[in-house]
C-alpha positions in Angstrom: 43.5 10.6 -65.7 39.7 10.4 -66.3 40.2 7.7 -69.1 42.2 5.6 -67.1 40.0 5.7 -63.9 37.0 4.7 -66.4 38.8 1.8 -67.6 39.6 0.5 -64.6 36.3 1.1 -63.3 35.1 -1.0 -66.2 37.5 -3.7 -65.2 36.3 -3.4 -61.6 32.7 -4.1 -62.8 33.6 -7.0 -64.7 35.5 -8.6 -61.8 32.6 -7.8 -59.8 30.3 -9.5 -62.3 32.7 -12.6 -62.6 32.4 -13.0 -58.7 28.8 -12.6 -58.8 29.0 -15.3 -61.8 30.4 -17.7 -59.1 27.3 -17.2 -56.6 24.8 -17.6 -59.6 26.7 -20.8 -60.5 27.3 -19.7 -64.2 29.6 -22.5 -64.8 26.7 -24.7 -65.4 25.9 -22.5 -68.5 29.5 -23.1 -69.9 30.0 -26.8 -68.5 27.2 -28.9 -69.2 25.8 -30.1 -65.7 25.9 -33.8 -67.0 29.5 -33.5 -68.0 30.6 -32.4 -64.8 30.0 -32.7 -61.1 28.9 -29.2 -59.7 32.1 -28.8 -57.6 34.2 -29.5 -60.6 32.6 -27.1 -62.8 32.7 -24.4 -60.1 36.7 -25.3 -59.9 37.2 -25.0 -63.6 35.1 -21.9 -63.9 36.9 -20.2 -60.8 40.5 -21.4 -62.0 40.3 -20.3 -65.3 39.8 -16.9 -64.3 43.2 -16.5 -62.6 45.3 -16.4 -65.9 42.6 -14.3 -67.8 42.7 -11.7 -64.5 46.8 -12.0 -65.2 46.2 -11.0 -68.7 43.9 -8.1 -67.7 46.6 -6.7 -65.2 49.4 -7.1 -67.7 47.7 -5.4 -70.6 45.4 -2.8 -68.7 47.6 0.1 -70.5 47.5 -1.2 -73.8 45.4 0.9 -76.0 44.2 -1.7 -78.2 43.3 -4.1 -75.4 41.3 -1.1 -73.6 39.5 -0.8 -77.1 38.8 -4.5 -77.2 37.6 -4.7 -73.7 35.3 -1.8 -73.9 33.6 -3.4 -76.9 33.6 -6.7 -74.8 31.7 -5.1 -72.2 29.2 -3.8 -74.3 28.7 -6.8 -76.5 28.6 -8.7 -73.2 25.8 -7.1 -71.6 23.9 -7.7 -75.0 24.5 -11.2 -74.9 23.3 -11.5 -71.2 20.3 -9.3 -72.5 19.5 -12.0 -75.3 20.2 -14.8 -72.6 17.4 -13.6 -70.1 15.1 -16.3 -69.2 17.6 -18.9 -69.8 17.1 -21.8 -67.6 21.1 -22.0 -66.8 21.6 -17.9 -66.7 20.4 -16.6 -63.2 21.3 -13.0 -63.4 17.8 -11.3 -62.9 18.3 -9.4 -59.7 19.1 -5.6 -59.7 22.6 -6.6 -58.1 23.5 -8.9 -61.0 22.5 -6.2 -63.5 24.3 -3.7 -62.0 27.6 -5.3 -62.8 26.8 -6.3 -66.2 25.0 -3.5 -67.5 27.0 -1.1 -65.7 30.1 -2.2 -67.0 28.6 -1.8 -70.7 27.8 1.9 -69.9 31.5 2.3 -68.5 32.8 0.6 -71.4 30.9 2.9 -73.8 31.7 6.2 -71.9 35.5 5.1 -72.1 35.4 4.7 -75.7 33.8 8.3 -76.1 36.4 9.8 -73.6 39.3 8.2 -75.7 37.6 9.5 -79.1 36.6 6.1 -80.3 33.0 6.2 -79.7 
């Protein structure tokens, strides 16, 4: 029960980060501004998350998926740490960092609780 709650909290933190990523215009990092107009980049970035979220809901109780997502949450925080100061990455406030680094902590704790950390 605790492991499930932790894992779902990790997904919740990741989803909250993705909502914040829309506010922070993260698509500009993935889709070069010269390649797409801002509105198109926003729509592509947002639309690509739909199938991704379906995949999360479909696989949420799979042990391998849980392990992979926990490792992703930790690595994702590391990447954000490395990209701090990048002109197209704008997650400098405490609120943005809460979702990024909080998700990593939850992923690490989940790995410990399931005995893989």
